C-alpha positions, 0 to 999 in steps of 0.5 A: 440481488446485491450489486458490487461496484467500485465508485469514488474510492469506495466498495458499494454493495447494494449502493452502500459503502462497505468495509470488508474485513476478510480472512484467508482460509484454504479449504483445500488444506482442511478436511471438510469437517473443519471448514465450519469451525474455521469459518465460525472462528473467522466470524467470531474474530469480527470477519465478514468475508472469507478469501481463498486461493483456488489452486489449479495444480490441486484441482486438475487431475492426472487425466486432465479433468478438473474436480471443483465439486469434491467428486475425487476428494472432499478438499477439492469441493470449492463449490461446497466451501463457498456455499458453506461460507454463504450459509455462515453469512460470509462474503467471499473473495476468490483468487483462482490464479493461474499463479497463486504462490501460497507456497504451492509448488510451481506457484500453482501451475500443474506439472503437466503444463511444464511437461507439455510446453517446456518452451514456456520456461523463459531463458534470461540474461546471457541465455541462461535458464530461468531460476524459478518456475515462472512462465512466459505470461503472453506465450500463446500456449500458456494463455491457451492453458490458462483459458482451459483452467478459467473455463472450468473454475470461472463458471463455478464462481459465476454461479455464486456471484453476489449479483446472483445471490451468492457470496462472491464479491470479488475475483483476483486475477493471477497473483504477484505478477512479475514478482518471481523474475524481479526477486531473482533478477531474471527477466523473461527473455524468450525468443517470442518475448524478444520479438514482441519487444522489438515490435514495441520498441519500433512503435515507440521510437522508430526502427533507427532509434530502437536499434541505437538504444539496444545495439541491434537491428530490431528486424534481425531477430537473433542479433536483437535477442542476443543484444537484449540478453547480453547488453553492451555496457555503452547501451546498458542504461537505455536497454534496461530502461526499455526492458522495464517499460516494455515489461509494464506494458506486457503485464497490462496486456496479460491482466487484460487477457485474463479479465477477458477470459474470466468475463467470457466464462461468466464472471461479470458484475463484481470487481476484479483485483490485482495484488501488488507485491514488494514488502520484505524483511520487515520493510516496505522500501521495495513495495513501490517496485511492485506498484511501478511494475503493475500500475499500467495494468490496473490504473483507471481500469473500470471495476478493477482495483489493486491491493497490497501484500503487506509483510512488515512484521512489527510496527515501530518508529523504524517502519511506520512510515513504510506502511504509511507511504506504501498505502499513499503510493498505492493510492496515488497509482489508482484512478478516481473510482478505485479504492485501496485494498489489502489482499494479504495483511500479515496476521500471524506471529511470524514464526514461518519456519517453526524455528522460533527465530522471530515472534511478532508482538500481537499488538502489531496487528491492531496498529497496522489495521488501524493505520490501513483503515485510516488511509482508506483501505476498504478491504483488509484480508488477514493472511493467513487466518487459518492454517491447514495440511498440504494434501498429497499430489494426485500423481507423485512426482518424486520430489521428496514429499509429493505434496502440493506445497513445499512447506511439508505436511503442515502449513500456516503454523504461524496463523492466528488459527493453527493447522490443528485449529488451536488459537495463538496469541495473535487471534485475540489481537486480530479480534480486537483490531477487527472489533474496533474497525467493525464498530466504526465500519460505516464511518470508515467505509464512507470516510476519506483521509483528511490531508494537510496542505502537503503531498509526497511525490512518488516517482515510479521510474525510480523503482524501475530497478528490478532488472540489472545485467550481472556484468553491467557496472553502469546499471549496478551503479544507477540502481544502487544510487536510486535505492539510496535516495528514492521514495522516502529519502536518504535513510528514509528520513524525509517520510519518517520526519513528515509522519512523526512530525505530525503531518497527514499527507497523500502521495502524488504520482509524478509520472501519471498522465495529466489533463490539459489543465496545468497545476496551480498555486491554489492549495486545497484546505485541510477541509478539502475531500481526501484524495483531492491532492493526488487526484487534482494533480492530473487536472486542477489544483496542486498541493501547496507544498510538494515534498520529493526525495530526489536522486541524481537520476530523475526523468525529464518529464518529472523534472519539468512537472516540478519546475511548472509546479514551482514557477506557477506558484507552488512550493517545493521541498527537495531532499537529496542530491539535485538531479543531473541525468534522465533514466537512460543516462542522458544529461538533464538538469531542467530542475536545477537550472530552473532553480538557479542552483548548480550541484558540485561536490558530494561530500561523503562520510566515512570511517575517518571523515565526518561531514557536519552542517550548521544551520542559518536563520530559521534552521539555526540549531543549538549545535552543528549536526553530523551528516552522512553526506552533503552536496555542495551547491552554487548559485541562487538562494539563501543558505539554510545549511552550510557544510562546516569543512568548506563553509559552502551551502548544502541547503538553500531556499530559492525563489523561482517564478511565483513559487519557492523551493527549499533544497536540502542536499544533505541527509540531515537527521530526523530531528523533528523540530528541524523538519517541522520548521522547514515545512513551516517555512514553506507555509504548511502546518499540521491540522492535528497538532500534539505537544508530546516531546517523545517521538512515536505519535502518528495523527490523522483524521477521516471524514465521511461525506456528511462531515462525521469524523474520526481522529486516528491516534497511534503510538508506535513508541515502546512507552506511553505518551501523554499529550495535549491535542489541537484540531485546527487550532482548537483544543480537543476535549477542552484541552484535557491531556490524553494518554496513549499506552505504548504501542496502541491506538485510538479512533475518537469520534467527532460529530457523529450522529445517532439517528434512525437506521444509520440514515441522515435525519435532519434532526438527529436523536443526538450528536456525539460532539467529541469524546476520549472514548472509542465507539463500540456500537450505536443505534437509534437511541443509544451509544456504547463507548469504550473508555481509554483514559483514567477519566473519560468524557463524552460530549453530546448535543441533544434535546432528549433526556440522557441516562448513562449506566455509570458515570456522571451526567451534567446537562447544560441546555442541549449540551450533555457531558458524561464523565466516567472515572477509572472506567477500566475497559468496561463499556459505558452505555448511554441512552437517549 
């Protein structure tokens, strides 16, 4: 029977890396007669896996019994749905909660749980009732109720695990843990939680320090709880810091408890999944909050990994860096065996309110899917793939419609397959996207992203911002400051400039636990295995250049790590104000002191004040540049930018120990030439380089462990782009120019072998050296390609005769070139 393992950032099934292309289908929202049709639509779309929530609220009946086989309603037959999926040749990912969201009332928790245990609804700031239907995750009564649910649902899944001949290849634990309290700024502050936090704080700091940080004796339960619920302003920063860190440990214990319960009830031998929330409004700027909340719950946990929830709408120059950085930050939070996955990959047209206020262009699905696959996502779950209808609750509650969800009778009306089974324009777009990935699935499943000698620093504590007491000015100011500067930089310019400037880079978790080995100055080459930079930071080789978006608040541990990086010979690109304090408000200038730079005035632009900067040396430009803010700097270093009004530096280049740092303390615009020059000054150049003047190209590459590669080219601009491409200084395709249509992508194979049954023969039948076409399929003796240009070429090495069903074949020794002119979209079959 197939074994499912997570190893070396891969999903292995029967020992082979697999790319899982899934679609979410909710059996409980469909009549049984429609299940086969929706599953068939998924297969036709290119999917090989079905994912589904399993709502506790729906399966538990008023008498307390649980129906998972359809004895009371065919839409409760989870067992039958999974068996049908298996008959259709589909794998399955089960998502049984306890919380599932999915627009289900109470987020999937039965009304009975609230009625029987009203104490489980937390109080929050100032003792107020919480605004959502979340519950105290670690309250014994809730864990006991969840155990009863798991005792019913997990055996049904266990009987159908892949290792026992069934379809289930993974099980998700809960859903979007911590999201409800974050989005409503309503931390759980029950008496039990406050007491538990007191014990945690005493273990962490000792009783005296814990009391000083919160403002109450942890042994005095009423006073301690009151201090947490209504923080004193003078202790606001330390209290919020401790609350956020405690909650992360609490989520870790909650996930561990759920996993233990699932295993007790038979679910073993398949990976567990935790999904990470945080995108919204078409942006990913807050997605790292979810990572920060949950990383302790999943990092380095054996046979468990995390997946994203991506709701980004369209993909354009404005938000392509959001998706790229979200994938990179998530990857940086994972251990060496844990692959990146996407558990909710937005697949619909965006008209979630049926008010026609928004419609996403279908090609966005293709762009996002290609970028996620290029960055190592091993599972993509199209959410929601098929809509349906919300059945009535088993027992009316008098809430207006008495259905299981708050969306009315119809649900998933924006999905590629609507509730009545009709296809909308996103269905063919999803089919094109999955077909492209399926054609290169073996290369993507076993491939790693190639990185330049550069990494983006991820500071999880910059996202410890989900809670703020409404009356705390100090906390409000701190959160606003972090939101302005963190992550992708002021106005998101740092990450956007790196990505659209042509760089391919990982992220590094700057707060991750480190091994004894200190980072060194030896940088990985572009040929190093992907993931090497972020993995190496915890014991081995640091990236040559580390780019970090700084803020006035930065933890002492991270500041020290950056100092060590530079002083040991690394190079550092800082963008933002220099840090002057730790997260709890304690003054901390370790980094500025080591660089010999002192931050002074912050010049802020406004309605009638327009700070501008002028470049010097390599940064000299054709004109001065207006900026939104500039921080004036004193001390060491050669000026790079000076603020025009004062004539004083706001960007400097400094030497510290054996390394160098470029400090850009101004929100310089996203002028790609400036940022490329800055990276060039620090000694890093992109491996893949294009000569297009128009911004919008995203370039990266993946390589499997045998050296077979894919060049991933995306155009997120609204117009076509023509360009020449070099790979490590070598012109691609002999220097011929490529054209990439507006809002489209290509995966160009390089060094891909044709041989028996996907093996690794010592002498392949042929090697596809390079081509301007995409792969459609290949077998032992033939390859089918999709033309992308007006004139396409495919270059092979082989000692066999070659025949193409169209085009010109030119043989030069063992080198064969096939040229197809005006090929359109018709595939080309080449046989050996």
